[in-house]
N, CA, C and O atoms as a GROMACS GRO file, in nm:
protein
  564
    1MET      N    1   0.084  -0.117   0.000
    1MET     CA    2   0.000   0.000   0.000
    1MET      C    3   0.088   0.123   0.000
    1MET      O    4   0.185   0.128   0.076
    2SER      N    5   0.058   0.220  -0.081
    2SER     CA    6   0.138   0.342  -0.092
    2SER      C    7   0.110   0.435   0.024
    2SER      O    8  -0.003   0.442   0.072
    3GLU      N    9   0.212   0.508   0.070
    3GLU     CA   10   0.195   0.605   0.177
    3GLU      C   11   0.170   0.745   0.122
    3GLU      O   12   0.168   0.841   0.198
    4GLN      N   13   0.151   0.757  -0.009
    4GLN     CA   14   0.128   0.887  -0.072
    4GLN      C   15  -0.022   0.912  -0.083
    4GLN      O   16  -0.097   0.822  -0.118
    5ALA      N   17  -0.065   1.035  -0.054
    5ALA     CA   18  -0.205   1.074  -0.070
    5ALA      C   19  -0.210   1.196  -0.160
    5ALA      O   20  -0.133   1.290  -0.143
    6ALA      N   21  -0.303   1.194  -0.257
    6ALA     CA   22  -0.316   1.307  -0.350
    6ALA      C   23  -0.384   1.422  -0.278
    6ALA      O   24  -0.475   1.402  -0.198
    7SER      N   25  -0.341   1.543  -0.307
    7SER     CA   26  -0.398   1.663  -0.247
    7SER      C   27  -0.392   1.775  -0.348
    7SER      O   28  -0.299   1.780  -0.428
    8PRO      N   29  -0.491   1.866  -0.348
    8PRO     CA   30  -0.485   1.978  -0.442
    8PRO      C   31  -0.368   2.072  -0.412
    8PRO      O   32  -0.332   2.154  -0.496
    9LEU      N   33  -0.309   2.060  -0.295
    9LEU     CA   34  -0.196   2.145  -0.259
    9LEU      C   35  -0.062   2.074  -0.276
    9LEU      O   36   0.041   2.130  -0.237
   10GLY      N   37  -0.059   1.954  -0.333
   10GLY     CA   38   0.066   1.884  -0.358
   10GLY      C   39   0.064   1.747  -0.294
   10GLY      O   40  -0.034   1.708  -0.231
   11ASP      N   41   0.174   1.672  -0.310
   11ASP     CA   42   0.185   1.538  -0.254
   11ASP      C   43   0.212   1.545  -0.105
   11ASP      O   44   0.289   1.629  -0.058
   12ILE      N   45   0.148   1.456  -0.032
   12ILE     CA   46   0.166   1.447   0.112
   12ILE      C   47   0.223   1.309   0.141
   12ILE      O   48   0.165   1.208   0.100
   13ASN      N   49   0.334   1.303   0.210
   13ASN     CA   50   0.396   1.177   0.248
   13ASN      C   51   0.364   1.150   0.394
   13ASN      O   52   0.406   1.227   0.481
   14MET      N   53   0.290   1.043   0.422
   14MET     CA   54   0.248   1.014   0.559
   14MET      C   55   0.368   0.991   0.649
   14MET      O   56   0.361   1.020   0.769
   15GLY      N   57   0.478   0.940   0.595
   15GLY     CA   58   0.599   0.922   0.676
   15GLY      C   59   0.652   1.055   0.723
   15GLY      O   60   0.696   1.067   0.837
   16ASP      N   61   0.648   1.157   0.635
   16ASP     CA   62   0.694   1.291   0.674
   16ASP      C   63   0.602   1.350   0.779
   16ASP      O   64   0.648   1.418   0.871
   17ILE      N   65   0.471   1.326   0.767
   17ILE     CA   66   0.376   1.380   0.865
   17ILE      C   67   0.401   1.315   1.001
   17ILE      O   68   0.400   1.382   1.104
   18GLY      N   69   0.425   1.184   1.001
   18GLY     CA   70   0.454   1.115   1.127
   18GLY      C   71   0.580   1.169   1.192
   18GLY      O   72   0.583   1.189   1.313
   19ALA      N   73   0.684   1.194   1.112
   19ALA     CA   74   0.807   1.250   1.166
   19ALA      C   75   0.785   1.392   1.216
   19ALA      O   76   0.843   1.432   1.316
   20ALA      N   77   0.700   1.468   1.145
   20ALA     CA   78   0.670   1.605   1.188
   20ALA      C   79   0.596   1.604   1.321
   20ALA      O   80   0.622   1.687   1.407
   21LEU      N   81   0.504   1.509   1.338
   21LEU     CA   82   0.433   1.498   1.464
   21LEU      C   83   0.529   1.465   1.577
   21LEU      O   84   0.519   1.520   1.687
   22ALA      N   85   0.623   1.374   1.550
   22ALA     CA   86   0.721   1.340   1.653
   22ALA      C   87   0.809   1.459   1.686
   22ALA      O   88   0.841   1.481   1.802
   23ALA      N   89   0.847   1.536   1.583
   23ALA     CA   90   0.932   1.653   1.604
   23ALA      C   91   0.858   1.765   1.675
   23ALA      O   92   0.920   1.846   1.744
   24ALA      N   93   0.726   1.771   1.659
   24ALA     CA   94   0.648   1.878   1.719
   24ALA      C   95   0.637   1.864   1.870
   24ALA      O   96   0.596   1.958   1.938
   25GLY      N   97   0.671   1.748   1.921
   25GLY     CA   98   0.668   1.730   2.066
   25GLY      C   99   0.535   1.677   2.114
   25GLY      O  100   0.446   1.646   2.035
   26THR      N  101   0.524   1.666   2.243
   26THR     CA  102   0.403   1.609   2.302
   26THR      C  103   0.330   1.713   2.384
   26THR      O  104   0.279   1.683   2.492
   27GLN      N  105   0.325   1.837   2.334
   27GLN     CA  106   0.262   1.945   2.407
   27GLN      C  107   0.115   1.919   2.433
   27GLN      O  108   0.061   1.962   2.535
   28ASN      N  109   0.048   1.848   2.342
   28ASN     CA  110  -0.096   1.826   2.356
   28ASN      C  111  -0.129   1.689   2.413
   28ASN      O  112  -0.246   1.652   2.418
   29ALA      N  113  -0.028   1.613   2.456
   29ALA     CA  114  -0.054   1.478   2.506
   29ALA      C  115  -0.120   1.486   2.644
   29ALA      O  116  -0.087   1.574   2.724
   30ALA      N  117  -0.213   1.397   2.671
   30ALA     CA  118  -0.280   1.394   2.801
   30ALA      C  119  -0.182   1.346   2.907
   30ALA      O  120  -0.101   1.258   2.881
   31MET      N  121  -0.189   1.403   3.025
   31MET     CA  122  -0.099   1.368   3.133
   31MET      C  123  -0.169   1.271   3.228
   31MET      O  124  -0.192   1.303   3.344
   32GLU      N  125  -0.203   1.153   3.178
   32GLU     CA  126  -0.271   1.053   3.258
   32GLU      C  127  -0.172   0.945   3.294
   32GLU      O  128  -0.082   0.916   3.215
   33PRO      N  129  -0.185   0.883   3.412
   33PRO     CA  130  -0.096   0.774   3.447
   33PRO      C  131  -0.123   0.654   3.357
   33PRO      O  132  -0.235   0.637   3.308
   34PRO      N  133  -0.022   0.569   3.335
   34PRO     CA  134  -0.043   0.452   3.250
   34PRO      C  135  -0.148   0.359   3.309
   34PRO      O  136  -0.157   0.343   3.431
   35ALA      N  137  -0.227   0.299   3.222
   35ALA     CA  138  -0.330   0.205   3.265
   35ALA      C  139  -0.265   0.072   3.300
   35ALA      O  140  -0.169   0.031   3.235
   36PRO      N  141  -0.317   0.004   3.403
   36PRO     CA  142  -0.260  -0.127   3.439
   36PRO      C  143  -0.282  -0.227   3.326
   36PRO      O  144  -0.382  -0.223   3.255
   37VAL      N  145  -0.186  -0.316   3.313
   37VAL     CA  146  -0.191  -0.420   3.211
   37VAL      C  147  -0.214  -0.552   3.282
   37VAL      O  148  -0.153  -0.579   3.385
   38PRO      N  149  -0.304  -0.637   3.228
   38PRO     CA  150  -0.324  -0.768   3.292
   38PRO      C  151  -0.191  -0.840   3.308
   38PRO      O  152  -0.109  -0.842   3.216
   39GLY      N  153  -0.169  -0.898   3.424
   39GLY     CA  154  -0.045  -0.968   3.449
   39GLY      C  155   0.046  -0.888   3.541
   39GLY      O  156   0.158  -0.932   3.569
   40GLY      N  157   0.000  -0.771   3.590
   40GLY     CA  158   0.076  -0.697   3.688
   40GLY      C  159   0.166  -0.589   3.634
   40GLY      O  160   0.210  -0.504   3.711
   41GLY      N  161   0.197  -0.586   3.505
   41GLY     CA  162   0.285  -0.483   3.450
   41GLY      C  163   0.208  -0.355   3.425
   41GLY      O  164   0.088  -0.349   3.450
   42GLN      N  165   0.276  -0.255   3.377
   42GLN     CA  166   0.209  -0.131   3.342
   42GLN      C  167   0.232  -0.104   3.194
   42GLN      O  168   0.336  -0.139   3.139
   43GLY      N  169   0.133  -0.043   3.132
   43GLY     CA  170   0.143  -0.010   2.990
   43GLY      C  171   0.099   0.132   2.968
   43GLY      O  172   0.077   0.207   3.063
   44THR      N  173   0.085   0.169   2.844
   44THR     CA  174   0.045   0.305   2.810
   44THR      C  175  -0.105   0.320   2.796
   44THR      O  176  -0.155   0.430   2.779
   45GLY      N  177  -0.178   0.209   2.805
   45GLY     CA  178  -0.322   0.217   2.788
   45GLY      C  179  -0.362   0.197   2.643
   45GLY      O  180  -0.479   0.170   2.615
   46ALA      N  181  -0.269   0.210   2.550
   46ALA     CA  182  -0.296   0.190   2.407
   46ALA      C  183  -0.248   0.051   2.370
   46ALA      O  184  -0.147   0.004   2.420
   47ALA      N  185  -0.321  -0.013   2.282
   47ALA     CA  186  -0.282  -0.145   2.238
   47ALA      C  187  -0.154  -0.136   2.157
   47ALA      O  188  -0.135  -0.043   2.079
   48ALA      N  189  -0.066  -0.233   2.177
   48ALA     CA  190   0.059  -0.236   2.102
   48ALA      C  191   0.027  -0.269   1.957
   48ALA      O  192  -0.062  -0.350   1.930
   49PRO      N  193   0.099  -0.207   1.861
   49PRO     CA  194   0.073  -0.237   1.722
   49PRO      C  195   0.106  -0.383   1.691
   49PRO      O  196   0.201  -0.440   1.744
   50LYS      N  197   0.026  -0.441   1.605
   50LYS     CA  198   0.049  -0.579   1.566
   50LYS      C  199   0.176  -0.589   1.483
   50LYS      O  200   0.214  -0.494   1.414
   51ALA      N  201   0.241  -0.705   1.491
   51ALA     CA  202   0.361  -0.726   1.410
   51ALA      C  203   0.324  -0.713   1.264
   51ALA      O  204   0.227  -0.774   1.219
   52GLY      N  205   0.400  -0.637   1.190
   52GLY     CA  206   0.373  -0.616   1.048
   52GLY      C  207   0.271  -0.508   1.020
   52GLY      O  208   0.235  -0.487   0.904
   53ALA      N  209   0.222  -0.437   1.125
   53ALA     CA  210   0.124  -0.330   1.104
   53ALA      C  211   0.192  -0.214   1.033
   53ALA      O  212   0.309  -0.184   1.058
   54SER      N  213   0.118  -0.149   0.945
   54SER     CA  214   0.176  -0.036   0.872
   54SER      C  215   0.194   0.082   0.967
   54SER      O  216   0.125   0.090   1.068
   55PRO      N  217   0.287   0.174   0.936
   55PRO     CA  218   0.309   0.291   1.022
   55PRO      C  219   0.183   0.376   1.037
   55PRO      O  220   0.163   0.438   1.142
   56ILE      N  221   0.098   0.379   0.935
   56ILE     CA  222  -0.025   0.459   0.943
   56ILE      C  223  -0.117   0.400   1.049
   56ILE      O  224  -0.176   0.475   1.127
   57GLN      N  225  -0.132   0.268   1.054
   57GLN     CA  226  -0.219   0.206   1.153
   57GLN      C  227  -0.166   0.229   1.294
   57GLN      O  228  -0.245   0.247   1.387
   58SER      N  229  -0.035   0.228   1.313
   58SER     CA  230   0.020   0.246   1.447
   58SER      C  231   0.008   0.391   1.494
   58SER      O  232   0.026   0.418   1.613
   59LEU      N  233  -0.021   0.486   1.404
   59LEU     CA  234  -0.039   0.626   1.440
   59LEU      C  235  -0.185   0.662   1.463
   59LEU      O  236  -0.215   0.776   1.497
   60ASP      N  237  -0.277   0.567   1.443
   60ASP     CA  238  -0.420   0.596   1.451
   60ASP      C  239  -0.460   0.664   1.582
   60ASP      O  240  -0.548   0.750   1.581
   61PHE      N  241  -0.399   0.628   1.694
   61PHE     CA  242  -0.442   0.682   1.822
   61PHE      C  243  -0.399   0.827   1.842
   61PHE      O  244  -0.446   0.890   1.938
   62ILE      N  245  -0.314   0.884   1.758
   62ILE     CA  246  -0.274   1.024   1.773
   62ILE      C  247  -0.324   1.113   1.659
   62ILE      O  248  -0.299   1.234   1.659
   63LEU      N  249  -0.393   1.055   1.562
   63LEU     CA  250  -0.432   1.131   1.444
   63LEU      C  251  -0.533   1.242   1.470
   63LEU      O  252  -0.546   1.332   1.388
   64ASP      N  253  -0.604   1.239   1.582
   64ASP     CA  254  -0.701   1.344   1.611
   64ASP      C  255  -0.649   1.450   1.709
   64ASP      O  256  -0.728   1.531   1.757
   65ILE      N  257  -0.520   1.449   1.738
   65ILE     CA  258  -0.461   1.551   1.825
   65ILE      C  259  -0.446   1.680   1.746
   65ILE      O  260  -0.382   1.682   1.640
   66PRO      N  261  -0.505   1.789   1.795
   66PRO     CA  262  -0.495   1.916   1.721
   66PRO      C  263  -0.355   1.976   1.733
   66PRO      O  264  -0.294   1.974   1.840
   67LEU      N  265  -0.305   2.028   1.622
   67LEU     CA  266  -0.176   2.096   1.617
   67LEU      C  267  -0.195   2.234   1.558
   67LEU      O  268  -0.289   2.256   1.481
   68LYS      N  269  -0.109   2.326   1.592
   68LYS     CA  270  -0.114   2.462   1.540
   68LYS      C  271  -0.031   2.467   1.412
   68LYS      O  272   0.091   2.451   1.417
   69LEU      N  273  -0.096   2.490   1.298
   69LEU     CA  274  -0.029   2.502   1.169
   69LEU      C  275  -0.024   2.649   1.132
   69LEU      O  276  -0.127   2.717   1.130
   70THR      N  277   0.095   2.699   1.103
   70THR     CA  278   0.115   2.839   1.069
   70THR      C  279   0.189   2.848   0.937
   70THR      O  280   0.285   2.774   0.914
   71VAL      N  281   0.145   2.938   0.849
   71VAL     CA  282   0.218   2.967   0.726
   71VAL      C  283   0.269   3.109   0.741
   71VAL      O  284   0.191   3.204   0.754
   72GLU      N  285   0.401   3.122   0.739
   72GLU     CA  286   0.462   3.252   0.765
   72GLU      C  287   0.502   3.320   0.635
   72GLU      O  288   0.584   3.268   0.559
   73LEU      N  289   0.443   3.435   0.611
   73LEU     CA  290   0.472   3.516   0.493
   73LEU      C  291   0.600   3.597   0.514
   73LEU      O  292   0.678   3.616   0.420
   74GLY      N  293   0.623   3.644   0.635
   74GLY     CA  294   0.741   3.722   0.668
   74GLY      C  295   0.726   3.778   0.807
   74GLY      O  296   0.624   3.758   0.873
   75ARG      N  297   0.829   3.849   0.852
   75ARG     CA  298   0.827   3.909   0.986
   75ARG      C  299   0.872   4.053   0.979
   75ARG      O  300   0.938   4.096   0.884
   76SER      N  301   0.835   4.127   1.081
   76SER     CA  302   0.878   4.266   1.092
   76SER      C  303   0.874   4.306   1.239
   76SER      O  304   0.787   4.261   1.314
   77LYS      N  305   0.969   4.389   1.280
   77LYS     CA  306   0.969   4.444   1.416
   77LYS      C  307   0.932   4.590   1.406
   77LYS      O  308   0.984   4.665   1.324
   78MET      N  309   0.839   4.629   1.493
   78MET     CA  310   0.792   4.767   1.492
   78MET      C  311   0.778   4.815   1.635
   78MET      O  312   0.745   4.738   1.725
   79ALA      N  313   0.804   4.943   1.655
   79ALA     CA  314   0.780   5.005   1.785
   79ALA      C  315   0.632   5.034   1.800
   79ALA      O  316   0.560   5.046   1.700
   80ILE      N  317   0.587   5.045   1.923
   80ILE     CA  318   0.445   5.074   1.947
   80ILE      C  319   0.405   5.203   1.876
   80ILE      O  320   0.294   5.212   1.824
   81ARG      N  321   0.493   5.302   1.873
   81ARG     CA  322   0.465   5.430   1.805
   81ARG      C  323   0.431   5.406   1.658
   81ARG      O  324   0.337   5.466   1.605
   82GLU      N  325   0.508   5.317   1.591
   82GLU     CA  326   0.484   5.288   1.449
   82GLU      C  327   0.352   5.214   1.429
   82GLU      O  328   0.280   5.239   1.333
   83ILE      N  329   0.321   5.123   1.520
   83ILE     CA  330   0.196   5.046   1.509
   83ILE      C  331   0.076   5.139   1.526
   83ILE      O  332  -0.025   5.124   1.456
   84LEU      N  333   0.085   5.233   1.618
   84LEU     CA  334  -0.026   5.326   1.641
   84LEU      C  335  -0.047   5.421   1.523
   84LEU      O  336  -0.156   5.477   1.508
   85GLN      N  337   0.055   5.440   1.439
   85GLN     CA  338   0.045   5.527   1.322
   85GLN      C  339  -0.010   5.455   1.199
   85GLN      O  340  -0.035   5.518   1.097
   86LEU      N  341  -0.029   5.321   1.208
   86LEU     CA  342  -0.081   5.246   1.094
   86LEU      C  343  -0.225   5.287   1.066
   86LEU      O  344  -0.304   5.312   1.157
   87ALA      N  345  -0.257   5.292   0.938
   87ALA     CA  346  -0.393   5.322   0.895
   87ALA      C  347  -0.425   5.231   0.777
   87ALA      O  348  -0.336   5.163   0.724
   88GLN      N  349  -0.549   5.230   0.735
   88GLN     CA  350  -0.588   5.150   0.619
   88GLN      C  351  -0.504   5.194   0.500
   88GLN      O  352  -0.493   5.313   0.471
   89GLY      N  353  -0.444   5.097   0.432
   89GLY     CA  354  -0.359   5.127   0.318
   89GLY      C  355  -0.212   5.136   0.353
   89GLY      O  356  -0.128   5.147   0.263
   90SER      N  357  -0.177   5.132   0.482
   90SER     CA  358  -0.036   5.135   0.523
   90SER      C  359   0.034   5.010   0.472
   90SER      O  360  -0.027   4.904   0.459
   91VAL      N  361   0.162   5.023   0.443
   91VAL     CA  362   0.242   4.910   0.396
   91VAL      C  363   0.345   4.877   0.503
   91VAL      O  364   0.416   4.965   0.552
   92ILE      N  365   0.353   4.749   0.539
   92ILE     CA  366   0.450   4.702   0.638
   92ILE      C  367   0.555   4.622   0.563
   92ILE      O  368   0.523   4.525   0.495
   93GLU      N  369   0.681   4.662   0.576
   93GLU     CA  370   0.790   4.591   0.509
   93GLU      C  371   0.821   4.464   0.587
   93GLU      O  372   0.839   4.467   0.709
   94LEU      N  373   0.828   4.351   0.516
   94LEU     CA  374   0.855   4.222   0.579
   94LEU      C  375   0.999   4.179   0.552
   94LEU      O  376   1.066   4.235   0.465
   95SER      N  377   1.043   4.081   0.627
   95SER     CA  378   1.182   4.035   0.618
   95SER      C  379   1.210   3.954   0.493
   95SER      O  380   1.327   3.932   0.460
   96LYS      N  381   1.109   3.908   0.422
   96LYS     CA  382   1.130   3.826   0.302
   96LYS      C  383   1.107   3.906   0.176
   96LYS      O  384   1.035   4.006   0.175
   97PHE      N  385   1.170   3.860   0.069
   97PHE     CA  386   1.154   3.923  -0.062
   97PHE      C  387   1.039   3.857  -0.136
   97PHE      O  388   1.003   3.743  -0.109
   98ALA      N  389   0.981   3.929  -0.231
   98ALA     CA  390   0.874   3.874  -0.314
   98ALA      C  391   0.928   3.753  -0.389
   98ALA      O  392   1.039   3.756  -0.441
   99GLY      N  393   0.849   3.647  -0.393
   99GLY     CA  394   0.890   3.526  -0.463
   99GLY      C  395   0.962   3.425  -0.376
   99GLY      O  396   0.980   3.310  -0.416
  100GLU      N  397   1.004   3.464  -0.257
  100GLU     CA  398   1.069   3.369  -0.165
  100GLU      C  399   0.964   3.270  -0.115
  100GLU      O  400   0.847   3.307  -0.099
  101PRO      N  401   1.005   3.145  -0.089
  101PRO     CA  402   0.906   3.048  -0.039
  101PRO      C  403   0.856   3.085   0.100
  101PRO      O  404   0.929   3.141   0.183
  102LEU      N  405   0.729   3.053   0.124
  102LEU     CA  406   0.669   3.071   0.256
  102LEU      C  407   0.711   2.955   0.345
  102LEU      O  408   0.743   2.847   0.295
  103GLU      N  409   0.712   2.976   0.474
  103GLU     CA  410   0.747   2.870   0.568
  103GLU      C  411   0.622   2.813   0.633
  103GLU      O  412   0.534   2.888   0.675
  104VAL      N  413   0.616   2.680   0.640
  104VAL     CA  414   0.504   2.611   0.704
  104VAL      C  415   0.556   2.557   0.836
  104VAL      O  416   0.652   2.479   0.841
  105LEU      N  417   0.491   2.599   0.945
  105LEU     CA  418   0.534   2.561   1.080
  105LEU      C  419   0.424   2.480   1.148
  105LEU      O  420   0.306   2.512   1.135
  106VAL      N  421   0.462   2.375   1.218
  106VAL     CA  422   0.369   2.299   1.302
  106VAL      C  423   0.420   2.314   1.445
  106VAL      O  424   0.533   2.277   1.476
  107ASN      N  425   0.335   2.369   1.531
  107ASN     CA  426   0.374   2.401   1.668
  107ASN      C  427   0.505   2.477   1.672
  107ASN      O  428   0.594   2.447   1.751
  108GLU      N  429   0.516   2.576   1.584
  108GLU     CA  430   0.630   2.668   1.574
  108GLU      C  431   0.760   2.600   1.530
  108GLU      O  432   0.867   2.657   1.549
  109LYS      N  433   0.752   2.481   1.471
  109LYS     CA  434   0.869   2.411   1.417
  109LYS      C  435   0.855   2.402   1.265
  109LYS      O  436   0.750   2.360   1.215
  110LEU      N  437   0.959   2.442   1.192
  110LEU     CA  438   0.956   2.440   1.046
  110LEU      C  439   0.947   2.296   0.996
  110LEU      O  440   1.028   2.212   1.032
  111ILE      N  441   0.846   2.269   0.910
  111ILE     CA  442   0.834   2.136   0.852
  111ILE      C  443   0.837   2.139   0.700
  111ILE      O  444   0.865   2.037   0.637
  112ALA      N  445   0.809   2.256   0.639
  112ALA     CA  446   0.803   2.262   0.493
  112ALA      C  447   0.812   2.407   0.446
  112ALA      O  448   0.799   2.501   0.524
  113ARG      N  449   0.835   2.421   0.315
  113ARG     CA  450   0.829   2.552   0.248
  113ARG      C  451   0.737   2.536   0.129
  113ARG      O  452   0.720   2.426   0.076
  114GLY      N  453   0.676   2.647   0.086
  114GLY     CA  454   0.584   2.638  -0.026
  114GLY      C  455   0.557   2.772  -0.088
  114GLY      O  456   0.617   2.874  -0.053
  115GLU      N  457   0.462   2.770  -0.182
  115GLU     CA  458   0.424   2.891  -0.254
  115GLU      C  459   0.273   2.909  -0.247
  115GLU      O  460   0.198   2.811  -0.235
  116VAL      N  461   0.229   3.034  -0.256
  116VAL     CA  462   0.086   3.065  -0.249
  116VAL      C  463   0.017   3.020  -0.377
  116VAL      O  464   0.069   3.040  -0.487
  117VAL      N  465  -0.100   2.959  -0.361
  117VAL     CA  466  -0.186   2.923  -0.474
  117VAL      C  467  -0.327   2.970  -0.441
  117VAL      O  468  -0.361   2.993  -0.325
  118VAL      N  469  -0.410   2.983  -0.544
  118VAL     CA  470  -0.550   3.016  -0.525
  118VAL      C  471  -0.630   2.897  -0.578
  118VAL      O  472  -0.617   2.858  -0.694
  119VAL      N  473  -0.714   2.840  -0.490
  119VAL     CA  474  -0.798   2.726  -0.525
  119VAL      C  475  -0.942   2.764  -0.491
  119VAL      O  476  -0.974   2.790  -0.375
  120ASN      N  477  -1.029   2.766  -0.592
  120ASN     CA  478  -1.170   2.804  -0.572
  120ASN      C  479  -1.182   2.937  -0.497
  120ASN      O  480  -1.261   2.949  -0.403
  121GLU      N  481  -1.106   3.035  -0.540
  121GLU     CA  482  -1.107   3.170  -0.484
  121GLU      C  483  -1.063   3.176  -0.338
  121GLU      O  484  -1.094   3.272  -0.269
  122LYS      N  485  -0.992   3.074  -0.290
  122LYS     CA  486  -0.936   3.073  -0.155
  122LYS      C  487  -0.786   3.055  -0.166
  122LYS      O  488  -0.737   2.986  -0.255
  123PHE      N  489  -0.713   3.118  -0.074
  123PHE     CA  490  -0.569   3.102  -0.072
  123PHE      C  491  -0.532   2.967  -0.015
  123PHE      O  492  -0.600   2.914   0.073
  124GLY      N  493  -0.424   2.912  -0.065
  124GLY     CA  494  -0.367   2.788  -0.015
  124GLY      C  495  -0.218   2.795  -0.030
  124GLY      O  496  -0.164   2.897  -0.074
  125ILE      N  497  -0.151   2.687   0.004
  125ILE     CA  498  -0.006   2.681  -0.014
  125ILE      C  499   0.029   2.547  -0.077
  125ILE      O  500  -0.014   2.442  -0.031
  126ARG      N  501   0.107   2.553  -0.183
  126ARG     CA  502   0.157   2.433  -0.249
  126ARG      C  503   0.294   2.405  -0.189
  126ARG      O  504   0.385   2.488  -0.198
  127LEU      N  505   0.309   2.288  -0.127
  127LEU     CA  506   0.436   2.253  -0.065
  127LEU      C  507   0.539   2.225  -0.173
  127LEU      O  508   0.516   2.143  -0.262
  128THR      N  509   0.652   2.292  -0.164
  128THR     CA  510   0.759   2.272  -0.262
  128THR      C  511   0.879   2.202  -0.202
  128THR      O  512   0.961   2.147  -0.275
  129ASP      N  513   0.890   2.203  -0.069
  129ASP     CA  514   1.006   2.141  -0.003
  129ASP      C  515   0.963   2.095   0.136
  129ASP      O  516   0.923   2.177   0.219
  130ILE      N  517   0.973   1.965   0.161
  130ILE     CA  518   0.947   1.910   0.294
  130ILE      C  519   1.081   1.898   0.364
  130ILE      O  520   1.176   1.844   0.308
  131ILE      N  521   1.089   1.950   0.485
  131ILE     CA  522   1.213   1.944   0.562
  131ILE      C  523   1.242   1.798   0.597
  131ILE      O  524   1.153   1.726   0.643
  132SER      N  525   1.365   1.754   0.576
  132SER     CA  526   1.401   1.615   0.602
  132SER      C  527   1.396   1.586   0.752
  132SER      O  528   1.411   1.677   0.834
  133PRO      N  529   1.375   1.459   0.789
  133PRO     CA  530   1.373   1.424   0.931
  133PRO      C  531   1.503   1.465   1.003
  133PRO      O  532   1.499   1.505   1.119
  134VAL      N  533   1.616   1.455   0.936
  134VAL     CA  534   1.743   1.493   0.996
  134VAL      C  535   1.743   1.642   1.030
  134VAL      O  536   1.786   1.682   1.138
  135GLU      N  537   1.695   1.725   0.935
  135GLU     CA  538   1.689   1.870   0.960
  135GLU      C  539   1.592   1.904   1.073
  135GLU      O  540   1.617   1.993   1.153
  136ARG      N  541   1.478   1.830   1.079
  136ARG     CA  542   1.381   1.855   1.186
  136ARG      C  543   1.440   1.821   1.322
  136ARG      O  544   1.414   1.892   1.420
  137ILE      N  545   1.516   1.715   1.329
  137ILE     CA  546   1.580   1.677   1.456
  137ILE      C  547   1.683   1.781   1.495
  137ILE      O  548   1.697   1.812   1.614
  138GLU      N  549   1.756   1.836   1.398
  138GLU     CA  550   1.855   1.942   1.425
  138GLU      C  551   1.788   2.065   1.485
  138GLU      O  552   1.848   2.133   1.568
  139GLN      N  553   1.664   2.095   1.444
  139GLN     CA  554   1.590   2.211   1.497
  139GLN      C  555   1.564   2.196   1.646
  139GLN      O  556   1.555   2.297   1.718
  140LEU      N  557   1.552   2.073   1.694
  140LEU     CA  558   1.520   2.049   1.834
  140LEU      C  559   1.638   2.074   1.926
  140LEU      O  560   1.619   2.092   2.047
  141LYS      N  561   1.758   2.076   1.872
  141LYS     CA  562   1.879   2.092   1.956
  141LYS      C  563   1.899   2.236   1.994
  141LYS      O  564   1.995   2.268   2.064
   0.00000   0.00000   0.00000
């Protein structure tokens, strides 16, 4: 079975998503004590994946955890005086140049870069570069 899923915003690799979830940390994990396991030991309360189970099946118990996804167009630092002077039509200079890829962050960790697209009159982002697992691990250090 293929781990690729078609999307109007580009190819999504479930292995990359799993690695991104691992890199994003366990900020949203419930802080419950482990459930007792028959036989006197302790476990996590989740059933262990069956031998030969696909990585997607073993991730089923975390797939509904909400994560904060941010697409960053650019950044700017402004003094309160400058912010108070803003009016409709004001232009704020950002740190990125036109045409530079946007950054896609999950829980404030970079996972991909992409470009703006319009789909059915709504903005979206087409992923052009998925950050490798090695690079994501380097971000954590």
